[in-house]
N, C-alpha and C positions, 0 to 999 in steps of 0.2 A: 974525252972522254963523249960519250953519244947521249941524246938528248932527244926526246920524242918527238917527231913534228908537230905532232896534234895531241891536244888535253884528251886522254883516257876516259867516257863518260862515264857515269854513274852505273848504268845497266850492263855495261861492257866490264864494267870492275865489280861488280856484282857476281854478275854470270860464271867471269872465271872463279871466286872466291867461294861459288856455292856447292862443292863437292868438300872445300878443307873444315869438316864437321864432324863429331865421334857419335858411331851407331850403337844401339842398344844392342847388349850381350843377348845371342838366344839361350834362352833359358825355357825351364819345364818344368811341371809340377808331376814329382816323384809320389807314389800315392804308398810305395813300401817303408821307403823311409820321411814322408811327409813333410817333405822340403822342396824346393825349388834348387835344380844341379843345372849345368851347362849341359848344351844338346852336345851330342858326341864325345862326351866324359864320362869315367867312371865315378861313382856315388862313392861319398865317404867310407859306407859299406861294403865296398869293393864289387859290388853288383853293377852290371850293363846291360839294357834288355833284361831285365829280369834274371838274369845269369849270373852265378858264383865267376867272378872273373880271376879273384887276386884274393886272397885271402888277408883278412882286417889284421892290423898291428897289434889291436885291445884282446 
């Protein structure tokens, strides 16, 4: 079984783990439906960039 020759320092360990975090999703305010929606996604009403893309189910 392999064992490290030297102890890993706190700085080296934290630097390696620095990228293991959650990122916030990209959301924007849609004034047509007055809600926040995910960027590059169709709104629940079927709009995308102000154009009707799909017909809503209701």
